[in-house]
PASEBA-1860 file (N, C-alpha, C; in nm, 3 decimals):
! residues 177
1> XXXXXXXX> 1.143/-4.620/6.612/1.239/-4.532/6.549/1.359/-4.611/6.501 ~ 1.375/-4.732/6.552/1.484/-4.816/6.509/1.478/-4.849/6.361 ~ 1.359/-4.852/6.308/1.345/-4.887/6.167/1.394/-4.775/6.079 ~ 1.396/-4.652/6.125/1.452/-4.541/6.048/1.595/-4.573/6.020 ~ 1.651/-4.644/6.110/1.785/-4.694/6.111/1.850/-4.705/5.975 ~ 1.824/-4.784/5.897/1.873/-4.785/5.761/1.774/-4.858/5.675 ~ 1.669/-4.900/5.721/1.538/-4.883/5.668/1.534/-4.734/5.697 ~ 1.654/-4.660/5.773/1.714/-4.525/5.762/1.798/-4.525/5.638
9> XXXXXXXX> 1.844/-4.630/5.584/1.924/-4.626/5.460/1.845/-4.650/5.333 ~ 1.761/-4.721/5.296/1.673/-4.699/5.179/1.536/-4.751/5.202 ~ 1.471/-4.817/5.199/1.342/-4.816/5.252/1.384/-4.771/5.388 ~ 1.551/-4.734/5.409/1.576/-4.599/5.453/1.438/-4.545/5.411 ~ 1.327/-4.645/5.400/1.200/-4.617/5.343/1.076/-4.623/5.425 ~ 1.064/-4.691/5.537/0.935/-4.693/5.604/0.951/-4.665/5.752 ~ 0.927/-4.551/5.793/0.954/-4.503/5.926/0.829/-4.457/5.996 ~ 0.836/-4.445/6.121/0.720/-4.409/6.200/0.678/-4.264/6.185
17> XXXXXXXX> 0.760/-4.170/6.227/0.721/-4.030/6.230/0.729/-3.965/6.094 ~ 0.711/-4.039/5.991/0.720/-3.988/5.856/0.833/-4.058/5.786 ~ 0.800/-4.125/5.680/0.902/-4.199/5.605/1.005/-4.102/5.550 ~ 1.128/-4.148/5.535/1.225/-4.063/5.468/1.179/-4.040/5.325 ~ 1.203/-3.921/5.275/1.167/-3.890/5.137/1.257/-3.968/5.042 ~ 1.199/-4.007/4.929/1.276/-4.081/4.830/1.291/-3.998/4.704 ~ 1.394/-4.031/4.628/1.423/-3.960/4.504/1.449/-4.060/4.393 ~ 1.404/-4.027/4.274/1.431/-4.110/4.157/1.575/-4.087/4.110
25> XXXXXXXX> 1.624/-3.965/4.122/1.761/-3.931/4.081/1.855/-3.942/4.199 ~ 1.980/-3.976/4.172/2.078/-3.976/4.281/2.111/-3.834/4.324 ~ 2.159/-3.819/4.445/2.203/-3.688/4.495/2.338/-3.650/4.434 ~ 2.422/-3.750/4.409/2.558/-3.723/4.364/2.582/-3.773/4.223 ~ 2.659/-3.694/4.149/2.711/-3.742/4.022/2.846/-3.809/4.054 ~ 2.902/-3.876/3.960/3.028/-3.950/3.981/3.137/-3.860/4.040 ~ 3.146/-3.736/3.994/3.252/-3.643/4.039/3.232/-3.596/4.184 ~ 3.111/-3.610/4.237/3.080/-3.561/4.372/3.104/-3.665/4.480
33> XXXXXXXX> 3.123/-3.790/4.440/3.131/-3.899/4.537/3.266/-3.901/4.606 ~ 3.262/-3.914/4.738/3.383/-3.920/4.820/3.383/-4.052/4.897 ~ 3.494/-4.080/4.962/3.502/-4.200/5.045/3.578/-4.166/5.171 ~ 3.523/-4.202/5.285/3.590/-4.183/5.413/3.608/-4.320/5.478 ~ 3.733/-4.368/5.486/3.756/-4.501/5.544/3.713/-4.510/5.690 ~ 3.699/-4.397/5.758/3.656/-4.400/5.898/3.511/-4.445/5.914 ~ 3.435/-4.441/5.806/3.297/-4.486/5.810/3.287/-4.639/5.806 ~ 3.390/-4.704/5.753/3.391/-4.850/5.741/3.395/-4.912/5.881
41> XXXXXXXX> 3.307/-5.008/5.904/3.302/-5.078/6.032/3.160/-5.109/6.072 ~ 3.145/-5.160/6.193/3.013/-5.194/6.247/2.969/-5.085/6.342 ~ 2.843/-5.048/6.331/2.784/-4.942/6.412/2.654/-4.996/6.472 ~ 2.621/-4.953/6.592/2.499/-4.999/6.656/2.445/-4.892/6.749 ~ 2.316/-4.895/6.770/2.255/-4.805/6.868/2.251/-4.868/7.006 ~ 2.239/-5.000/7.011/2.218/-5.067/7.139/2.316/-5.180/7.165 ~ 2.411/-5.202/7.077/2.504/-5.313/7.093/2.461/-5.436/7.017 ~ 2.337/-5.438/6.969/2.292/-5.549/6.887/2.245/-5.493/6.752
49> XXXXXXXX> 2.202/-5.578/6.664/2.153/-5.537/6.533/2.245/-5.436/6.466 ~ 2.364/-5.482/6.426/2.461/-5.387/6.372/2.425/-5.334/6.233 ~ 2.478/-5.217/6.208/2.474/-5.152/6.078/2.618/-5.157/6.030 ~ 2.645/-5.229/5.922/2.783/-5.254/5.881/2.813/-5.183/5.750 ~ 2.915/-5.097/5.752/2.963/-5.029/5.632/3.089/-5.100/5.586 ~ 3.092/-5.139/5.457/3.209/-5.202/5.398/3.248/-5.126/5.273 ~ 3.375/-5.126/5.241/3.424/-5.069/5.116/3.395/-5.168/5.006 ~ 3.315/-5.129/4.909/3.287/-5.220/4.798/3.352/-5.172/4.669
57> XXXXXXXX> 3.451/-5.081/4.683/3.526/-5.033/4.567/3.464/-4.912/4.500 ~ 3.545/-4.843/4.421/3.499/-4.726/4.346/3.425/-4.624/4.431 ~ 3.477/-4.592/4.549/3.415/-4.493/4.639/3.272/-4.530/4.675 ~ 3.245/-4.656/4.688/3.111/-4.706/4.717/3.115/-4.790/4.845 ~ 3.011/-4.774/4.923/2.995/-4.854/5.045/2.887/-4.960/5.020 ~ 2.907/-5.075/5.078/2.802/-5.176/5.090/2.759/-5.167/5.236 ~ 2.633/-5.142/5.257/2.581/-5.126/5.393/2.485/-5.241/5.421 ~ 2.507/-5.306/5.532/2.423/-5.419/5.571/2.356/-5.386/5.704
65> XXXXXXXX> 2.227/-5.404/5.706/2.151/-5.388/5.829/2.103/-5.525/5.870 ~ 2.148/-5.569/5.986/2.108/-5.700/6.039/2.006/-5.675/6.148 ~ 1.882/-5.712/6.123/1.776/-5.700/6.223/1.716/-5.837/6.246 ~ 1.736/-5.888/6.365/1.687/-6.021/6.403/1.726/-6.122/6.297 ~ 1.631/-6.183/6.229/1.662/-6.286/6.130/1.666/-6.231/5.988 ~ 1.663/-6.100/5.973/1.659/-6.040/5.840/1.783/-5.956/5.815 ~ 1.843/-5.977/5.700/1.961/-5.900/5.661/1.927/-5.827/5.531 ~ 1.946/-5.695/5.531/1.918/-5.613/5.414/2.046/-5.540/5.376
73> XXXXXXXX> 2.075/-5.535/5.245/2.196/-5.467/5.201/2.160/-5.349/5.111 ~ 2.246/-5.249/5.116/2.228/-5.126/5.041/2.360/-5.088/4.975 ~ 2.351/-5.015/4.868/2.466/-4.951/4.807/2.457/-4.804/4.847 ~ 2.568/-4.747/4.891/2.565/-4.609/4.940/2.685/-4.530/4.889 ~ 2.663/-4.400/4.873/2.769/-4.307/4.832/2.769/-4.189/4.927 ~ 2.887/-4.142/4.957/2.909/-4.029/5.046/2.949/-3.908/4.963 ~ 2.906/-3.789/5.003/2.946/-3.668/4.934/2.920/-3.547/5.021 ~ 2.979/-3.435/4.980/2.967/-3.312/5.057/2.902/-3.205/4.971
81> XXXXXXXX> 2.805/-3.135/5.030/2.741/-3.020/4.967/2.756/-2.903/5.062 ~ 2.819/-2.799/5.014/2.857/-2.685/5.099/2.937/-2.738/5.217 ~ 2.891/-2.717/5.339/2.967/-2.762/5.456/2.910/-2.886/5.523 ~ 2.819/-2.953/5.457/2.752/-3.069/5.518/2.779/-3.195/5.438 ~ 2.793/-3.307/5.510/2.812/-3.438/5.448/2.679/-3.510/5.439 ~ 2.662/-3.582/5.327/2.539/-3.657/5.303/2.575/-3.795/5.252 ~ 2.481/-3.886/5.270/2.497/-4.019/5.214/2.366/-4.053/5.143 ~ 2.380/-4.106/5.021/2.263/-4.152/4.947/2.272/-4.304/4.942
89> XXXXXXXX> 2.159/-4.369/4.943/2.162/-4.514/4.939/2.041/-4.567/4.864 ~ 2.056/-4.688/4.816/1.944/-4.758/4.755/1.960/-4.906/4.784 ~ 1.847/-4.973/4.794/1.847/-5.115/4.828/1.907/-5.196/4.714 ~ 1.987/-5.294/4.751/2.042/-5.386/4.651/1.933/-5.484/4.612 ~ 1.918/-5.502/4.483/1.821/-5.600/4.433/1.901/-5.709/4.366 ~ 1.888/-5.828/4.416/1.969/-5.938/4.365/1.900/-6.014/4.252 ~ 1.785/-5.967/4.207/1.716/-6.034/4.098/1.713/-5.947/3.974 ~ 1.649/-5.995/3.872/1.635/-5.920/3.748/1.491/-5.877/3.729
97> XXXXXXXX> 1.427/-5.832/3.833/1.288/-5.789/3.825/1.283/-5.648/3.768 ~ 1.237/-5.636/3.647/1.233/-5.505/3.581/1.121/-5.417/3.635 ~ 1.040/-5.467/3.726/0.937/-5.386/3.789/0.997/-5.297/3.898 ~ 1.116/-5.331/3.943/1.177/-5.257/4.053/1.268/-5.147/4.000 ~ 1.246/-5.026/4.046/1.332/-4.914/4.012/1.404/-4.871/4.139 ~ 1.534/-4.842/4.129/1.600/-4.795/4.251/1.549/-4.657/4.290 ~ 1.524/-4.640/4.416/1.489/-4.509/4.470/1.594/-4.477/4.574 ~ 1.636/-4.354/4.574/1.743/-4.311/4.663/1.684/-4.247/4.788
105> XXXXXXXX> 1.746/-4.278/4.900/1.716/-4.211/5.026/1.839/-4.129/5.061 ~ 1.816/-4.006/5.104/1.926/-3.916/5.137/1.927/-3.892/5.287 ~ 2.045/-3.902/5.345/2.066/-3.873/5.487/2.178/-3.771/5.501 ~ 2.161/-3.683/5.594/2.274/-3.601/5.636/2.351/-3.687/5.736 ~ 2.483/-3.673/5.736/2.567/-3.761/5.818/2.668/-3.677/5.895 ~ 2.688/-3.716/6.021/2.790/-3.656/6.106/2.873/-3.771/6.161 ~ 3.000/-3.773/6.130/3.091/-3.876/6.179/3.190/-3.808/6.272 ~ 3.178/-3.839/6.401/3.261/-3.775/6.503/3.322/-3.883/6.591
113> XXXXXXXX> 3.446/-3.923/6.559/3.512/-4.028/6.634/3.438/-4.159/6.621 ~ 3.396/-4.215/6.735/3.323/-4.341/6.735/3.172/-4.322/6.739 ~ 3.128/-4.204/6.695/2.985/-4.171/6.692/2.945/-4.137/6.548 ~ 2.836/-4.196/6.504/2.782/-4.173/6.371/2.638/-4.127/6.387 ~ 2.607/-4.008/6.336/2.471/-3.957/6.343/2.415/-3.947/6.202 ~ 2.291/-3.990/6.188/2.222/-3.989/6.059/2.087/-3.921/6.075 ~ 2.051/-3.842/5.976/1.918/-3.780/5.974/1.866/-3.785/5.831 ~ 1.753/-3.849/5.811/1.693/-3.861/5.678/1.622/-3.732/5.640
121> XXXXXXXX> 1.613/-3.710/5.509/1.530/-3.602/5.458/1.387/-3.634/5.499 ~ 1.329/-3.550/5.582/1.198/-3.577/5.643/1.085/-3.557/5.543 ~ 1.012/-3.662/5.515/0.903/-3.651/5.418/0.788/-3.567/5.472 ~ 0.764/-3.570/5.605/0.656/-3.489/5.660/0.686/-3.340/5.642 ~ 0.811/-3.300/5.666/0.852/-3.161/5.645/0.837/-3.124/5.498 ~ 0.885/-3.212/5.411/0.880/-3.188/5.267/0.734/-3.170/5.222 ~ 0.647/-3.259/5.264/0.505/-3.252/5.226/0.442/-3.122/5.276 ~ 0.469/-3.085/5.401/0.414/-2.961/5.456/0.462/-2.839/5.379
129> XXXXXXXX> 0.589/-2.835/5.346/0.646/-2.721/5.273/0.590/-2.712/5.131 ~ 0.574/-2.826/5.065/0.516/-2.827/4.930/0.370/-2.785/4.936 ~ 0.295/-2.840/5.030/0.153/-2.807/5.042/0.132/-2.659/5.074 ~ 0.221/-2.601/5.152/0.211/-2.458/5.187/0.270/-2.369/5.078 ~ 0.319/-2.430/4.972/0.381/-2.358/4.860/0.501/-2.273/4.903 ~ 0.573/-2.323/5.004/0.693/-2.255/5.052/0.816/-2.303/4.978 ~ 0.807/-2.418/4.917/0.916/-2.469/4.834/0.857/-2.528/4.706 ~ 0.942/-2.532/4.606/0.901/-2.592/4.480/1.015/-2.681/4.433
137> XXXXXXXX> 0.985/-2.808/4.414/1.082/-2.904/4.363/1.003/-3.008/4.285 ~ 1.054/-3.050/4.171/0.980/-3.152/4.095/0.957/-3.278/4.178 ~ 0.832/-3.327/4.175/0.795/-3.444/4.254/0.666/-3.503/4.199 ~ 0.636/-3.622/4.247/0.505/-3.683/4.225/0.453/-3.726/4.361 ~ 0.324/-3.746/4.368/0.262/-3.796/4.491/0.208/-3.935/4.464 ~ 0.231/-4.022/4.560/0.170/-4.153/4.558/0.108/-4.171/4.695 ~ -0.023/-4.162/4.698/-0.097/-4.155/4.824/-0.043/-4.035/4.901 ~ 0.005/-4.053/5.023/0.057/-3.939/5.099/0.208/-3.924/5.083
145> XXXXXXXX> 0.269/-4.013/5.005/0.414/-4.009/4.987/0.453/-3.912/4.876 ~ 0.561/-3.838/4.900/0.618/-3.751/4.798/0.744/-3.819/4.748 ~ 0.754/-3.835/4.617/0.873/-3.893/4.555/0.933/-3.785/4.468 ~ 1.056/-3.748/4.500/1.123/-3.641/4.425/1.162/-3.689/4.287 ~ 1.134/-3.607/4.187/1.171/-3.639/4.049/1.270/-3.537/3.994 ~ 1.324/-3.455/4.081/1.420/-3.352/4.041/1.547/-3.417/3.986 ~ 1.617/-3.344/3.901/1.746/-3.391/3.850/1.849/-3.389/3.962 ~ 1.960/-3.451/3.940/2.068/-3.451/4.041/2.108/-3.308/4.075
153> XXXXXXXX> 2.122/-3.224/3.976/2.161/-3.084/4.000/2.056/-3.010/4.083 ~ 1.928/-3.026/4.048/1.821/-2.962/4.126/1.817/-3.015/4.268 ~ 1.835/-3.145/4.282/1.834/-3.209/4.413/1.948/-3.157/4.500 ~ 2.067/-3.143/4.443/2.181/-3.091/4.518/2.154/-2.950/4.569 ~ 2.100/-2.865/4.484/2.069/-2.727/4.526/1.967/-2.727/4.639 ~ 1.865/-2.810/4.625/1.761/-2.819/4.726/1.816/-2.868/4.860 ~ 1.889/-2.979/4.857/1.942/-3.039/4.980/2.041/-2.943/5.047 ~ 2.129/-2.880/4.970/2.224/-2.786/5.029/2.151/-2.668/5.093
161> XXXXXXXX> 2.048/-2.618/5.027/1.975/-2.503/5.079/1.901/-2.534/5.210 ~ 1.844/-2.654/5.220/1.761/-2.688/5.336/1.828/-2.787/5.432 ~ 1.959/-2.800/5.423/2.032/-2.896/5.506/2.009/-2.877/5.656 ~ 1.993/-2.754/5.700/1.979/-2.727/5.843/1.836/-2.738/5.896 ~ 1.738/-2.752/5.807/1.599/-2.760/5.854/1.527/-2.887/5.812 ~ 1.574/-2.954/5.710/1.503/-3.072/5.659/1.561/-3.203/5.710 ~ 1.670/-3.196/5.784/1.739/-3.317/5.834/1.761/-3.304/5.984 ~ 1.654/-3.304/6.061/1.667/-3.276/6.205/1.661/-3.398/6.295
169> XXXXXXXX> 1.592/-3.502/6.255/1.571/-3.618/6.342/1.692/-3.711/6.337 ~ 1.791/-3.681/6.418/1.917/-3.757/6.415/1.906/-3.886/6.495 ~ 1.962/-3.990/6.438/1.978/-4.117/6.509/2.127/-4.136/6.531 ~ 2.166/-4.178/6.650/2.307/-4.194/6.683/2.344/-4.341/6.693 ~ 2.453/-4.375/6.627/2.510/-4.508/6.629/2.650/-4.498/6.687 ~ 2.696/-4.605/6.748/2.830/-4.607/6.804/2.909/-4.721/6.742 ~ 3.039/-4.696/6.724/3.125/-4.796/6.662/3.133/-4.920/6.751 ~ 3.111/-5.036/6.689/3.120/-5.162/6.759/3.259/-5.220/6.737
177> X> 3.305/-5.216/6.611/3.440/-5.261/6.579/3.484/-5.203/6.448
END
């Protein structure tokens, strides 16, 4: 479950109990993006392998996940829909490989003092709801993965509507510094 961690942030992409759902469109438009300086800092679940949020300007966070000998960085934006806070992120690509398209991972976020809780949009829930025809949202399937193709506006409506049922598997991090 540690890999949900921020491979909870964009490949925030390959998790055990169901990968976080990915989206082609961002959750937030420029006007929706907020910044909370309290999020800046190092966070950890166990005291090692920190998750580091830095201010990278323009209401944008640079998020670094240090796992053993591997360091992965993400660009992330914070925003609020109805009464819930969310963060969208995508992996930073330092090359010019035109084969790579950014995909966004969406997490619901709870920041309470020195505690940070994250819950990814659950792809298993999304797949079950789509298969049962209980929800309808533009998407494509790649093998068993659902990739959302909804517009930012459609995505916002969807996420706000299902915030209390689609983001349940919370991971808790604690401020290191």
